[in-house]
DRENDO-300523 format. One record per residue (C-alpha): residue in three letters; x, y, z. Coordinates in Angstrom, 3 decimals. Layout:
+-----+----------+----------+----------+
: res :        X :        Y :        Z :
+-----+----------+----------+----------+
: ALA :        X :        Y :        Z :
...
+-----+----------+----------+----------+
***
This chain:
+-----+----------+----------+----------+
: res :        X :        Y :        Z :
+-----+----------+----------+----------+
: MET :    9.461 :  -42.853 :   20.654 :
: ASP :   12.614 :  -42.914 :   22.811 :
: ARG :   14.293 :  -39.829 :   21.357 :
: ARG :   17.270 :  -40.132 :   23.700 :
: SER :   18.036 :  -43.632 :   22.411 :
: PHE :   17.514 :  -42.508 :   18.838 :
: ILE :   19.955 :  -39.613 :   19.191 :
: LYS :   22.642 :  -41.819 :   20.710 :
: LYS :   22.283 :  -44.357 :   17.901 :
: ALA :   22.164 :  -41.734 :   15.184 :
: GLY :   25.331 :  -39.997 :   16.321 :
: ILE :   26.019 :  -36.296 :   16.261 :
: ALA :   24.235 :  -34.208 :   13.624 :
: GLY :   25.133 :  -30.766 :   12.307 :
: SER :   28.665 :  -29.502 :   12.052 :
: VAL :   30.129 :  -30.755 :   15.313 :
: GLY :   33.846 :  -31.189 :   14.904 :
: THR :   35.826 :  -34.227 :   15.967 :
: VAL :   37.000 :  -33.519 :   19.489 :
: ALA :   37.620 :  -35.532 :   22.607 :
: LEU :   34.683 :  -36.304 :   24.840 :
: ALA :   34.131 :  -33.877 :   27.676 :
: SER :   36.516 :  -34.546 :   30.558 :
: PRO :   34.504 :  -36.190 :   33.352 :
: ALA :   36.319 :  -35.116 :   36.488 :
: LEU :   39.451 :  -33.425 :   37.697 :
: SER :   41.583 :  -34.459 :   40.649 :
: GLN :   40.714 :  -34.029 :   44.327 :
: GLY :   36.949 :  -33.698 :   43.853 :
: ARG :   37.172 :  -30.911 :   41.300 :
: GLU :   34.901 :  -30.938 :   38.248 :
: LYS :   35.067 :  -29.152 :   34.920 :
: LEU :   32.017 :  -28.776 :   32.685 :
: THR :   32.252 :  -27.623 :   29.078 :
: MET :   29.400 :  -25.342 :   28.033 :
: VAL :   28.646 :  -24.782 :   24.349 :
: THR :   26.462 :  -21.820 :   23.470 :
: ALA :   24.230 :  -20.591 :   20.690 :
: TRP :   25.861 :  -17.161 :   21.030 :
: GLY :   28.866 :  -15.485 :   19.491 :
: ARG :   31.354 :  -14.370 :   22.122 :
: GLY :   30.349 :  -11.005 :   23.575 :
: LEU :   26.870 :  -10.928 :   21.978 :
: ALA :   24.969 :   -8.432 :   24.134 :
: GLY :   22.692 :   -9.923 :   26.751 :
: VAL :   22.583 :  -13.524 :   25.608 :
: PHE :   26.304 :  -14.257 :   25.909 :
: ASP :   26.316 :  -12.099 :   29.040 :
: ALA :   23.824 :  -14.532 :   30.585 :
: ALA :   26.003 :  -17.545 :   29.782 :
: GLN :   29.060 :  -15.785 :   31.215 :
: HIS :   27.186 :  -14.650 :   34.318 :
: PHE :   26.017 :  -18.208 :   34.983 :
: ALA :   29.544 :  -19.580 :   34.605 :
: ASP :   31.027 :  -16.876 :   36.827 :
: SER :   28.388 :  -17.519 :   39.519 :
: VAL :   29.053 :  -21.259 :   39.604 :
: ASN :   32.809 :  -20.738 :   39.658 :
: ALA :   32.473 :  -18.262 :   42.540 :
: MET :   30.063 :  -20.374 :   44.615 :
: SER :   32.225 :  -23.462 :   44.258 :
: GLY :   35.477 :  -21.689 :   45.031 :
: GLY :   36.758 :  -23.030 :   41.734 :
: THR :   35.987 :  -26.669 :   42.519 :
: LEU :   33.270 :  -26.679 :   39.841 :
: GLU :   34.553 :  -24.925 :   36.739 :
: ILE :   32.358 :  -23.975 :   33.793 :
: GLU :   34.375 :  -23.547 :   30.602 :
: ILE :   32.439 :  -21.581 :   27.960 :
: LYS :   32.751 :  -22.304 :   24.272 :
: ALA :   31.038 :  -19.600 :   22.202 :
: GLN :   29.304 :  -20.371 :   18.934 :
: GLY :   31.903 :  -21.616 :   16.465 :
: GLU :   34.632 :  -22.326 :   19.018 :
: LEU :   33.811 :  -25.996 :   19.596 :
: VAL :   30.714 :  -26.525 :   17.460 :
: SER :   29.130 :  -24.479 :   14.687 :
: GLY :   25.425 :  -24.156 :   14.053 :
: LEU :   22.466 :  -23.988 :   16.407 :
: GLY :   21.568 :  -27.647 :   15.949 :
: ALA :   25.122 :  -28.723 :   16.704 :
: VAL :   24.865 :  -27.104 :   20.145 :
: PHE :   21.954 :  -29.368 :   21.052 :
: ASP :   23.521 :  -32.457 :   19.497 :
: ALA :   26.838 :  -31.974 :   21.288 :
: VAL :   25.168 :  -32.101 :   24.702 :
: THR :   22.658 :  -34.883 :   24.013 :
: SER :   25.512 :  -37.041 :   22.689 :
: GLY :   27.802 :  -36.287 :   25.637 :
: GLN :   30.429 :  -34.505 :   23.554 :
: ALA :   29.852 :  -31.362 :   25.613 :
: ASP :   28.459 :  -31.188 :   29.131 :
: MET :   25.913 :  -28.373 :   28.871 :
: TYR :   24.527 :  -25.711 :   26.588 :
: HIS :   23.184 :  -22.198 :   26.949 :
: ALA :   20.709 :  -21.341 :   24.213 :
: ALA :   17.109 :  -20.466 :   23.433 :
: ASP :   15.218 :  -23.749 :   23.486 :
: TYR :   12.876 :  -22.689 :   20.680 :
: TYR :   15.796 :  -23.269 :   18.329 :
: TYR :   14.989 :  -26.958 :   18.871 :
: VAL :   11.295 :  -27.090 :   17.947 :
: GLY :   12.406 :  -29.369 :   15.123 :
: GLN :   13.425 :  -31.880 :   17.794 :
: HIS :   10.137 :  -31.383 :   19.626 :
: PRO :    7.673 :  -28.497 :   19.202 :
: ALA :    7.169 :  -28.250 :   22.983 :
: PHE :   10.655 :  -26.753 :   23.310 :
: GLY :    9.097 :  -23.517 :   22.091 :
: PHE :    7.212 :  -23.006 :   25.355 :
: PHE :   10.462 :  -22.706 :   27.308 :
: THR :   11.614 :  -19.747 :   25.268 :
: ALA :    8.429 :  -18.153 :   23.957 :
: VAL :    5.422 :  -18.968 :   21.818 :
: PRO :    3.237 :  -16.558 :   19.835 :
: PHE :    0.809 :  -14.659 :   22.076 :
: GLY :    2.336 :  -16.454 :   25.037 :
: MET :    3.644 :  -15.397 :   28.416 :
: THR :    5.166 :  -12.189 :   29.690 :
: PRO :    8.273 :  -12.674 :   31.872 :
: ASN :    6.258 :  -12.552 :   35.103 :
: GLU :    3.724 :  -15.036 :   33.749 :
: LEU :    6.481 :  -17.342 :   32.547 :
: HIS :    8.200 :  -17.305 :   35.922 :
: ASN :    4.926 :  -17.862 :   37.812 :
: TRP :    4.325 :  -20.935 :   35.681 :
: TYR :    7.894 :  -22.185 :   35.689 :
: TYR :    8.662 :  -21.924 :   39.396 :
: HIS :    5.237 :  -22.399 :   41.023 :
: MET :    2.710 :  -23.901 :   38.591 :
: GLY :    4.425 :  -26.889 :   37.039 :
: GLY :    6.440 :  -25.374 :   34.207 :
: HIS :    9.854 :  -26.534 :   35.361 :
: LYS :    8.562 :  -30.064 :   35.947 :
: LEU :    7.380 :  -30.134 :   32.325 :
: HIS :   10.706 :  -28.729 :   31.115 :
: LEU :   12.445 :  -31.594 :   32.911 :
: GLU :    9.985 :  -34.101 :   31.436 :
: LEU :   10.683 :  -32.829 :   27.936 :
: GLY :   14.427 :  -32.799 :   28.527 :
: GLU :   14.304 :  -36.379 :   29.775 :
: GLU :   13.366 :  -37.550 :   26.266 :
: PHE :   16.696 :  -36.210 :   25.019 :
: GLY :   18.892 :  -36.959 :   28.005 :
: LEU :   18.918 :  -33.383 :   29.325 :
: HIS :   18.475 :  -31.775 :   32.733 :
: THR :   17.095 :  -28.288 :   32.143 :
: PHE :   16.687 :  -24.896 :   33.803 :
: LEU :   15.780 :  -21.394 :   32.730 :
: ALA :   18.876 :  -19.185 :   32.856 :
: GLY :   18.038 :  -15.834 :   31.291 :
: ASN :   15.184 :  -13.792 :   29.858 :
: THR :   15.233 :  -11.047 :   27.247 :
: GLY :   11.936 :   -9.469 :   28.300 :
: PRO :    9.436 :   -8.444 :   25.610 :
: GLN :   10.966 :   -8.596 :   22.150 :
: ALA :   10.518 :   -6.152 :   19.297 :
: GLY :    8.622 :   -6.888 :   16.102 :
: GLY :   11.799 :   -6.372 :   14.131 :
: TRP :   13.625 :   -4.473 :   11.425 :
: PHE :   12.225 :   -4.128 :    7.898 :
: ARG :   13.353 :   -2.552 :    4.656 :
: LYS :    9.819 :   -1.287 :    4.023 :
: GLU :    6.779 :   -0.589 :    6.166 :
: ILE :    4.235 :   -3.334 :    6.746 :
: LYS :    0.845 :   -2.013 :    5.623 :
: SER :   -1.037 :   -5.308 :    5.616 :
: ALA :   -0.508 :   -9.016 :    6.235 :
: ALA :   -0.043 :   -9.439 :    2.477 :
: ASP :    3.310 :   -7.652 :    2.789 :
: PHE :    4.725 :  -10.779 :    4.454 :
: ASN :    4.088 :  -12.866 :    1.349 :
: GLY :    7.507 :  -13.728 :   -0.100 :
: LEU :    9.350 :  -11.691 :    2.546 :
: LYS :   12.659 :  -13.268 :    3.584 :
: PHE :   12.595 :  -12.896 :    7.340 :
: ARG :   14.655 :  -14.227 :   10.239 :
: MET :   12.431 :  -15.533 :   13.058 :
: PRO :   13.000 :  -18.802 :   14.976 :
: GLY :   10.540 :  -20.969 :   16.837 :
: LEU :    6.793 :  -21.265 :   16.495 :
: GLY :    6.570 :  -17.546 :   15.738 :
: GLY :    8.525 :  -18.265 :   12.590 :
: LYS :    6.073 :  -21.059 :   11.764 :
: ALA :    3.230 :  -18.539 :   12.065 :
: LEU :    4.948 :  -16.063 :    9.738 :
: GLY :    5.405 :  -18.901 :    7.287 :
: LYS :    1.638 :  -19.289 :    7.174 :
: LEU :    1.465 :  -15.668 :    6.009 :
: GLY :    3.740 :  -16.556 :    3.082 :
: ALA :    7.062 :  -15.396 :    4.523 :
: SER :   10.245 :  -17.262 :    3.710 :
: VAL :   11.395 :  -17.818 :    7.269 :
: GLN :   14.991 :  -18.428 :    8.292 :
: THR :   16.666 :  -19.300 :   11.591 :
: LEU :   20.117 :  -17.747 :   11.863 :
: PRO :   22.501 :  -17.488 :   14.819 :
: GLY :   22.655 :  -13.977 :   16.214 :
: SER :   26.212 :  -13.460 :   15.014 :
: GLU :   25.151 :  -14.053 :   11.388 :
: ILE :   22.139 :  -11.738 :   11.206 :
: TYR :   23.871 :   -8.427 :   10.473 :
: GLN :   25.673 :   -9.722 :    7.396 :
: ALA :   22.560 :  -11.466 :    6.101 :
: LEU :   20.526 :   -8.262 :    6.448 :
: ALA :   23.248 :   -6.072 :    4.972 :
: SER :   23.749 :   -8.339 :    1.959 :
: GLY :   20.041 :   -8.681 :    1.187 :
: ALA :   20.011 :  -12.403 :    1.989 :
: ILE :   17.099 :  -11.509 :    4.266 :
: ASP :   14.621 :   -8.627 :    3.952 :
: GLY :   14.109 :   -8.216 :    7.668 :
: THR :   14.828 :   -9.673 :   11.063 :
: GLU :   13.731 :   -9.783 :   14.636 :
: TRP :   16.455 :  -10.095 :   17.218 :
: ILE :   15.671 :   -8.978 :   20.755 :
: GLY :   14.982 :   -5.348 :   21.651 :
: PRO :   16.457 :   -1.833 :   21.498 :
: TRP :   19.611 :   -2.414 :   23.543 :
: ALA :   20.720 :   -5.686 :   21.956 :
: ASP :   19.557 :   -4.590 :   18.505 :
: GLU :   21.522 :   -1.342 :   18.754 :
: LYS :   24.606 :   -3.305 :   19.800 :
: ALA :   24.103 :   -5.540 :   16.761 :
: GLY :   24.041 :   -2.460 :   14.506 :
: PHE :   20.848 :   -3.100 :   12.545 :
: GLN :   20.105 :    0.647 :   12.539 :
: GLU :   23.049 :    1.045 :   10.169 :
: ILE :   21.138 :   -0.952 :    7.531 :
: THR :   17.505 :    0.139 :    7.905 :
: LYS :   15.619 :    2.729 :    9.911 :
: ILE :   12.235 :    0.957 :   10.065 :
: TYR :   11.700 :   -0.681 :   13.450 :
: TYR :    8.534 :   -2.278 :   14.803 :
: THR :    8.740 :   -2.110 :   18.576 :
: SER :    6.138 :   -4.703 :   19.584 :
: GLY :    6.016 :   -8.265 :   18.326 :
: PHE :    3.566 :  -11.138 :   18.676 :
: HIS :    6.175 :  -13.856 :   18.833 :
: GLU :    8.191 :  -13.383 :   22.062 :
: PRO :    6.503 :  -11.438 :   24.863 :
: GLY :    9.093 :  -12.683 :   27.364 :
: ALA :   11.728 :  -14.993 :   25.940 :
: GLY :   13.447 :  -17.408 :   28.318 :
: LEU :   16.968 :  -18.725 :   27.803 :
: ALA :   17.847 :  -22.280 :   28.767 :
: LEU :   20.706 :  -23.995 :   30.552 :
: ALA :   20.654 :  -27.715 :   29.739 :
: THR :   23.127 :  -30.252 :   31.112 :
: ASN :   23.623 :  -33.770 :   29.805 :
: LYS :   21.435 :  -35.745 :   32.230 :
: ASP :   23.961 :  -38.503 :   32.891 :
: ARG :   26.630 :  -35.896 :   33.539 :
: PHE :   24.334 :  -33.919 :   35.841 :
: SER :   23.308 :  -37.046 :   37.754 :
: GLY :   26.971 :  -37.890 :   38.349 :
: LEU :   27.735 :  -34.567 :   40.027 :
: LYS :   27.817 :  -34.146 :   43.789 :
: PRO :   24.497 :  -32.825 :   45.175 :
: GLU :   26.115 :  -29.543 :   46.162 :
: PHE :   27.303 :  -29.021 :   42.579 :
: GLN :   23.836 :  -29.810 :   41.259 :
: LYS :   22.396 :  -27.214 :   43.622 :
: MET :   24.939 :  -24.614 :   42.518 :
: ILE :   23.849 :  -25.096 :   38.907 :
: GLU :   20.190 :  -24.751 :   39.904 :
: VAL :   20.777 :  -21.617 :   41.992 :
: ALA :   23.076 :  -19.961 :   39.448 :
: SER :   20.513 :  -20.605 :   36.705 :
: ALA :   17.693 :  -18.935 :   38.656 :
: GLU :   19.872 :  -15.991 :   39.694 :
: THR :   21.027 :  -15.527 :   36.099 :
: ASN :   17.415 :  -15.633 :   34.963 :
: LEU :   16.537 :  -12.636 :   37.158 :
: TRP :   19.787 :  -10.766 :   36.536 :
: ASN :   19.555 :  -11.084 :   32.752 :
: LEU :   15.904 :  -10.000 :   32.518 :
: HIS :   16.659 :   -6.780 :   34.335 :
: GLN :   19.850 :   -6.234 :   32.374 :
: TYR :   17.657 :   -5.895 :   29.283 :
: LEU :   14.935 :   -3.857 :   30.983 :
: ALA :   17.494 :   -1.467 :   32.479 :
: ASN :   19.054 :   -0.743 :   29.087 :
: ASN :   16.201 :   -0.809 :   26.579 :
: SER :   14.637 :    2.626 :   27.071 :
: THR :   17.877 :    4.611 :   26.809 :
: ALA :   18.893 :    2.563 :   23.776 :
: LEU :   15.514 :    3.257 :   22.151 :
: THR :   16.040 :    6.989 :   22.677 :
: ARG :   19.442 :    6.798 :   20.973 :
: LEU :   17.980 :    4.861 :   18.058 :
: GLN :   15.201 :    7.415 :   17.593 :
: GLU :   17.641 :   10.310 :   17.836 :
: GLY :   19.677 :    8.557 :   15.147 :
: GLY :   16.740 :    8.566 :   12.723 :
: VAL :   15.139 :    5.194 :   13.421 :
: LYS :   11.388 :    5.272 :   12.791 :
: THR :    9.519 :    3.290 :   15.459 :
: LEU :    6.194 :    1.818 :   14.380 :
: GLU :    3.426 :   -0.529 :   15.463 :
: PHE :    1.793 :   -3.127 :   13.252 :
: PRO :   -1.777 :   -2.276 :   12.155 :
: ASP :   -4.612 :   -4.102 :   13.903 :
: ASP :   -5.413 :   -6.232 :   10.856 :
: VAL :   -1.807 :   -7.460 :   10.839 :
: TRP :   -2.129 :   -8.390 :   14.513 :
: ASP :   -5.334 :  -10.244 :   13.610 :
: ALA :   -3.432 :  -12.186 :   10.945 :
: PHE :   -0.668 :  -12.975 :   13.432 :
: GLY :   -3.291 :  -14.321 :   15.822 :
: LYS :   -5.027 :  -16.513 :   13.244 :
: ALA :   -1.731 :  -17.959 :   12.020 :
: SER :   -0.522 :  -18.567 :   15.584 :
: LEU :   -3.663 :  -20.504 :   16.491 :
: GLU :   -3.166 :  -22.649 :   13.392 :
: VAL :    0.420 :  -23.424 :   14.430 :
: MET :   -0.742 :  -24.499 :   17.876 :
: GLU :   -3.461 :  -26.679 :   16.391 :
: ASP :   -0.948 :  -28.260 :   14.009 :
: ASN :    0.934 :  -29.660 :   17.015 :
: MET :   -1.920 :  -30.721 :   19.297 :
: GLY :   -1.617 :  -34.312 :   18.116 :
: ASP :    1.565 :  -34.632 :   20.167 :
: PRO :    0.481 :  -35.537 :   23.734 :
: LEU :    3.390 :  -33.772 :   25.442 :
: PHE :    2.899 :  -30.610 :   23.384 :
: LYS :   -0.778 :  -30.533 :   24.353 :
: LYS :    0.078 :  -31.206 :   27.993 :
: VAL :    2.499 :  -28.276 :   28.103 :
: PHE :    0.118 :  -26.019 :   26.155 :
: ASP :   -2.782 :  -26.740 :   28.516 :
: SER :   -0.589 :  -26.149 :   31.564 :
: MET :    0.696 :  -22.857 :   30.175 :
: GLN :   -2.802 :  -21.626 :   29.281 :
: THR :   -4.179 :  -22.458 :   32.730 :
: SER :   -1.292 :  -20.725 :   34.478 :
: MET :   -1.426 :  -17.678 :   32.204 :
: LYS :   -5.150 :  -17.144 :   32.839 :
: GLN :   -4.713 :  -17.484 :   36.582 :
: SER :   -1.761 :  -15.065 :   36.622 :
: ALA :   -3.534 :  -12.502 :   34.454 :
: ALA :   -6.683 :  -12.427 :   36.598 :
: TRP :   -4.900 :  -10.730 :   39.515 :
: ASP :   -2.285 :   -8.868 :   37.506 :
: GLN :   -4.887 :   -6.959 :   35.476 :
: LEU :   -6.746 :   -5.879 :   38.615 :
: SER :   -3.628 :   -4.909 :   40.564 :
: SER :   -0.520 :   -3.791 :   38.688 :
: GLY :   -2.422 :   -3.316 :   35.425 :
: ALA :   -4.858 :   -0.871 :   37.012 :
: TYR :   -2.051 :    0.808 :   38.939 :
: THR :    0.138 :    1.488 :   35.885 :
: ARG :   -2.858 :    2.861 :   33.959 :
: GLN :   -3.651 :    5.251 :   36.802 :
: ARG :   -0.018 :    6.232 :   37.253 :
: THR :    0.166 :    7.210 :   33.592 :
: ARG :   -3.106 :    9.119 :   33.837 :
: VAL :   -2.171 :   11.005 :   36.997 :
: LEU :    1.522 :   11.689 :   36.411 :
: GLY :    1.713 :   11.542 :   32.632 :
+-----+----------+----------+----------+
***
């Protein structure tokens, strides 16, 4: 199926407003690219990554390549509309989490995170040195996109709940916000799974429209204010051990840029990827301390719940193996992850265990 052709014929889905097509070029060799995002303006970490990318490109180009950011709701509204605006050419690029688009193709999940998938280091090993980026480009090609990683949240928390999770049965009927293939796995446990933009989660949780939510981790979650609604926080999740954020440019638009502008986008994406990961890691521990001092109860899921997560996650993967590209990406990821883990467990894994034992 030629998904790119299908999208162009079908027109723009979601709630994309009627606006002029993105301006192709400015005078005297200057270019302006309009970036739509999945993030509300100022949303901690994720919008920071989009802004950092734009600032880096603007600085490297001396203003000759300008990235104009449109936050969620400013040009288009809804996560799907972000994708549609760029594939149709209405906007030039997006910054988002690609697992929002598993409905377009389930393989998009691998370029954010999949259940029991890659840590940030494993993801970056695969992406930059073991074929991951090539597969991201291959997937994007089907939709007329040229793609890069441009941010990473690090390991994400299991989420916020109104009551403790004693067994997997507690997910049955639970209204829970979780995107991507992780959400598909929770659905197999009987949860009523929703995908909401980050800027809508607080109100949904406060009103009772959802019973619980995952977002990112202590720093971003504290900024979002979920601790004002519930004090039950599971600090380790199965669904996003190292979630990548994506920068995708309309492929025709990207191909029409000067090579030096293309390289600036590539370099700014990679630099943002590193910068954003460590923004989260630098802030999470102190934020967790504040949450705990404020009465938040931090918990871990019982082993039998983890077992249920694992069984459901394997079923989700198997459900999609009939798609050749999904299987190709899955096999590549698994091979890379095993190769990365072999050395990591013997080197840094052993070191951190001994450091804890010796120094406490």
